[in-house]
C-alpha positions in Angstrom: 16.7 12.8 -31.4 14.8 9.6 -29.7 15.0 6.6 -31.9 12.3 4.2 -32.4 14.3 1.5 -30.2 15.0 4.0 -27.2 11.4 4.8 -27.2 10.0 2.2 -24.8 13.2 2.6 -22.8 12.0 6.4 -22.4 8.3 5.2 -21.8 9.5 2.8 -19.2 11.4 5.4 -17.5 8.7 8.1 -17.2 6.2 5.5 -16.1 8.7 4.6 -12.9 9.0 8.2 -12.6 5.1 8.8 -12.2 5.0 5.6 -10.0 7.3 6.7 -7.7 5.5 10.4 -7.4 2.2 9.0 -6.6 3.4 6.3 -4.2 5.2 9.1 -2.2 2.1 11.3 -2.0 0.2 8.0 -0.8 3.0 7.2 1.6 2.7 11.2 3.0 -1.0 10.4 4.0 0.5 8.0 6.5 3.0 9.9 8.1 1.0 11.0 11.0 -0.6 7.7 11.9 -0.3 5.1 15.1 -0.4 1.6 14.1 -2.9 -0.7 15.8 -2.0 -4.8 15.9 -5.0 -6.8 14.4 -5.4 -10.3 14.8 -6.7 -11.9 11.7 -9.8 -14.2 12.3 -11.4 -16.4 10.0 -12.5 -14.6 6.6 -10.8 -11.9 7.3 -9.2 -10.0 4.1 -6.6 -7.3 3.7 -9.4 -5.3 2.1 -11.9 -5.8 5.0 -9.1 -5.0 7.6 -8.1 -2.2 5.8 -11.8 -0.8 5.9 -11.3 -1.0 9.7 -8.6 1.8 9.6 -9.7 5.3 10.5 -7.1 7.1 8.1 -9.1 9.2 5.4 -7.9 7.7 2.2 -8.9 5.3 -0.3 -9.1 1.4 0.7 -6.8 0.5 -2.0 -4.2 3.0 -0.7 -4.4 1.5 2.8 -4.1 -2.0 1.6 -0.9 -1.3 -0.6 0.7 0.6 2.6 -0.3 -2.0 4.9 1.4 -4.7 2.4 4.3 -2.5 2.6 4.7 -1.6 6.4 3.9 -5.2 7.2 6.6 -6.7 5.0 4.2 -8.5 3.1 4.9 -10.0 -0.3 1.4 -11.3 -0.9 -2.0 -10.7 0.7 -2.5 -14.4 1.9 -3.7 -14.1 5.6 -4.2 -17.0 8.0 -6.3 -16.8 11.3 -4.1 -15.6 14.0 -1.8 -13.9 11.7 -0.8 -10.6 13.3 -0.7 -7.3 11.2 -0.7 -3.8 12.1 -3.2 -1.5 10.8 -2.8 2.4 10.2 -5.1 4.7 12.8 -5.5 8.5 12.5 -3.9 10.1 15.6 
């Protein structure tokens, strides 16, 4: 029997597991892509750059994978930065 003190731990564990499964499914969409260098210009955002990707998935997932692949800890971009953008093969 789960006590009321162990319930939050169980819920957190399930949320972590669920998040990991979703993240694995998102990343599987990017197994068969090439990565194109993109030079950041004035006014570019991760969202606008992700929209140039030819991968057939939603922009939010593309932004997340771009952040992960480019080892970015935030979405702050500066003109002249070079990031990699996924493109369908």
